[in-house]
N, C-alpha and C positions, 0 to 999 in steps of 0.2 A: 320295305323302306320305313324309316321312322317318320311318322306323321308330323307335318309342320305345325308348330304351336302358334296359335293365334288367340288374341284376347276374345273372350266370349262377348257376344253382344250385350251392351248395357253394363259392362264391367267398368270399374273406376279408371283403368288405364286408357280405355277408348274415349272416355269423357275428357280426360286431361289432354289427349291428342287433339280432339276437336276444339277445345278451348284455346290451345296454342295456335291453331290455324286461324281462329277467329281474332285473337289478339294481333297476330301478324298482319292479317288483311286490314284490320282497323288502323294499325300504325302506318301501313303503306298508304291507305286512303287519306290519312290526315297529314302525314309528313311529306308525301310526294308533292301535293299542290303547294305546300309551304316552301319546299326546296325549289320548285320551278319558279315560283314568284320571286324568291330571293335571287335566283340566278338571272332572271330577266331584269330585275331592278339593278343588279350589279352590272350587267352588260349595258343597260341604258345609261348608267352613271358614267361608264367608261366612254361611251359614245358622246355624251354631253361634254366631258372633259376634252375629248379630242376635237369637237367642234369649237369649243371655247378657245382652244389654242389656235385654231385656224382663224377664228373671228378676231382674235387679238393681233395677229400678224397681218391681217388682210387690209387692203385699202377700201374694200367694200364695207358698207354699213349693215352687216348681217344681223338679222333678228330671228329668233326661233318662234314658231307658231305651232300650236296643236291642231288648229283647224283653219283652213283658208275660207274666206267668206264667200267665194264664188268659185266656179269650176276652174281648176288650175292645172297646168301641165309643166313638168320639169323641163327646164331649158337645156338640160344635158341629155337625158335619156328619152325625153318626149313622152313619158308616161304620165297618166293622170295621177295626181297626188292629193291627199287630204291634209297632210301635215308635212312640215319640212322647215326651210329657212327662206327668207327673202331679204333683199337689199333695199333699205328704205331710201337709198340715194338714186340708184339707177333702175330699180324695179325688177331685178332678176328674181326668179322663183325656182327653187330646186328642191329635190328630195334630199333627205338628210344624208343619204349615202353618196350623193353627187356634189356635196359642197366643195370638197377639195378640187375636183375637176373643174367646176364652174369658176372657182377662185383663180385658177391658172389660165383658163381658156378665155374668160370674158373680162374686159377692162371696165372699170367703174367710171362714173362721170368725173371728169377732171376739173378741179377748181382753177388750177393754173397749169398751162401747157409747158412743155419742155422748151428749151431754147432752140426752136426750129423756125427760122424766118419764113419758110415756105408756108407754114401752117398759120402763122399769125395773121396774114392778110385775109385768108378765106378758110374758115373753119367748116369742115364737112359735117353732115349729119352723123349722129351716133345711133345706129340702129340696133334694137334689141328684138329678137324674134319671139313671138308668141305672147299670150296673156294680155292682149291689147284691151283697152277700156271698152266697156259696153257702149253701144250706140256710137261707135267711131266709124268714120267713112274714109275710103281710100282717096288719097290726094291725086290719083291719076284718073281712075274711072268713076269716082264719086259714089261707088257702091259701098254697102256696109261691110266692115271688116270683123273678123273674129267670130263668124257665124258657125264654122265647122267645129265639131267636138274633137279637136286635136290641136297640137302645137302648130300654129300657122300665123302668117302675116307678120309685119314688122311695125315697130313704133320707134320714133326718134325721141330719146330721153330729154332733149333740149326743147325742141319746138312742139313735141307731142303729136306730130303728124303721123298718120298711119298709111300703110300701103299693102296691097295684097302680095302674096308670094309670086303670082304670075305677072304682076305689074311692076315688080322690082327689076330695075335695069341697072346696068353699070353706071349710067349717067346719074341716076339717083344716089348711088353709093358715094359718088364724088361731088355731088351737088352741094353748094354752099348753104349752110343752115342760117335762117334769119331769126331763130329763137321764137318764132310764132307770135301769138297774141300777147303774151306776157313778157315781151322782150324788154320792156321798160323796168321790169322787176328782176331781171337777170343780169348778173355781173359776168360778162364774157370772160372765159379763161384767157383769151388772148390779151385782154385789157390788163389783167393782173400781171401777166408775163411782161408786157411792155413797161408797166410801172416799175416792176422789180428790176428790169434791166437798166432803167434810168437811175434808180437808187443804187448806185454802185457802192456807196459807203455803208448802206444798211439794207441788206436783202432779207426778205422774210419768206418762209416756206409755208404755202397755203395748200399743200397737197392733201391734207387731211381735213375732213369736215368737222366743224366745231360741235361738241356735245356739251350743252350747258349743265348737264349733271356732273361733268368732270371739269369743265372750264368755266370761269366766271364770265358773265355777259360783257364785261368791259373789254375783254380780249377780242371777242367776236365783233364788237362795235368799232374796233380799230380799223376794220375793213372800210368803214365809212370815210376815213381820212384819205383813202386812195381814190375817192370818187369826186366829181365836181361839187362845188359848194351847194348846200341845201337841196341835194338831189336824192338822198337816201330815204327809204321808208322801211320800217320794221314792223312785222306782224308778230305780236306776242300772243301765244296760245296758252291761256291759263286764267287764274283768278286774280283778285286784287293784289294778293301777295306777290305773284309772279310779275305782274305789271309794275308794282312798286320796286321790285328787285331790278328790273331793267331801267326804270326811271332813275334809280339811284346811280346806276352806271352812267346814265346820261348826265347827271349832275357832276360826276367825276370828270367827264369830258369837258364840262365848263370850267372846272378848276384847272385843268391842264391847258386851257386856252384854245380849245377846239370847237368854239361855238359855231363856226361856219360849216362844220362837218356833222353837227348833231342831227340825227334822223328824226323824221316824224314817226310816231308810234301809233299803230292800229292794234285793235284788241279783238281776239276771238275768245269769247267768254266760255271758259271750261271749269270755272270754280264754283263755289257754293253761293256766295253773295253777289259778286259781279256788279257792285254798285257803280264803280267807275265806268265800266263798259256800258251799263244801262244809261248813265247820264250823258255819255258821249254819243249815244245812238247806235251802239253795236249790239244791243239786245241784252236780255237777262240770262241767257244760256244758249248753248249750242249742242244739239244731239244728232248732227248729220243731216238735218232736214234741208240744208242749203248745200248745193254742190260746191266743191272746193274751187272750181273755176269761177263760180259766181262770187265767192268770198274774195278771191284775188281781184276780180273786177271792181268790187266795192272798195278795196284798198287803193286801187289806182284812181278811182273817181272821187274819193272822199275829199272833203275840204278840210284844211288845217285849222286848228283852234289852239290858242295858247292856254296852258294850265298854270294855276298857281300852286305853290307849295306852302302848305299850312303846318304850323307847329303848335300843338296844343299841349299845355301842361295841366294835369289834373292833380289837385292836392286835397286830401280829406283831413279835416280836423279831428284829432283824437281826443281822448279824455284830458281834462285839466289844460285845455288849450294847447296840447302838444301836437305838433303837426307830424303826420305820417310822411314817409318818403314820397317824392313826386313821381308821377308816371308821365312820360313824354310820348306823344303820338305824332306821327308825321302823316299828312294827308296830301294827296295829289288830286287836283280836279278844280271844277268851278265852284262858285259860292253855293249853289244848290246842293252839289255833292257834299260839300263840307257840312252843311246844315244836317243832311241826312246822316252822315257819319257821326256827328256830335250827338244826335238823338239816340242812335244805336249805342254809342259809348256811354251816354248817361244811363241808359237802361242797365248796362253791364255794371256800372258803378253802384247803382241802387241795389242790384242783386247781391253784389259783394258786401255791401254794408249790412 
């Protein structure tokens, strides 16, 4: 037989063959992770678009999160989750793959009930299972809830009362909800339904929660016109600019002749300066050191104070006694607040000069 021809060791052809293998493995080691990363990002983008479509059509206030701040379990599959979506209105928390099921299975908090006379007189609890607040206690046995590392126990999204799985009875499911400690800060859905039925000529749909990033505050404040005179209180979470934005809407209510419905405005300082909040006694800033429940108690117990609206015009003289354009500033607050604002404004003018 004729001997098989093979390249001799150390020949140029064997070196080229080895170099080809090295180049191939190098390309695979470099391109494969890039391809996998690109594929994963593409799939993630598709999932995000899919969730956004669900969010847009849903009555829930869904929000994405990359990391929950406390141990969280999906309300659909009951699995422990680190990231997913939550409803900032009713408190549902789900895995990103269970959003569609949760949206169909669970009903969100209703601002206005449907035209059902049986429900208008006695509104039952709206129970959500799992992820109850820490240090909450069962309304039946008075023992702590949410201690087990799993999806367990129930919470009413209106009165915030909690109850164990084993303590939940049919009588509790149909029990009338009294809206809990903060009932004076809650507009019952049955009330808006009754008002809407009385206004046969001009009915309004309040089934969707107001989002001030998309809707001006003046539209949300029109809810105050459905309440008794001088009974509404509004908590503004933001800085001086956000508070001024809401107070401008309050001025618009005065122009429309709605003085009797104007709400009292409380402030949760989340801005940088927070001068108005500090002057009114709400503090210079908020970083979560006070529980939200205590903030709401402060809103209910706070005394009302009238604010003045100040209009300041600043004009700088230019060369040859020519005046530069005027700058107009609007201030809300007491006299002390105005003095501090003018000092800060004077410093800005001096720097600009």
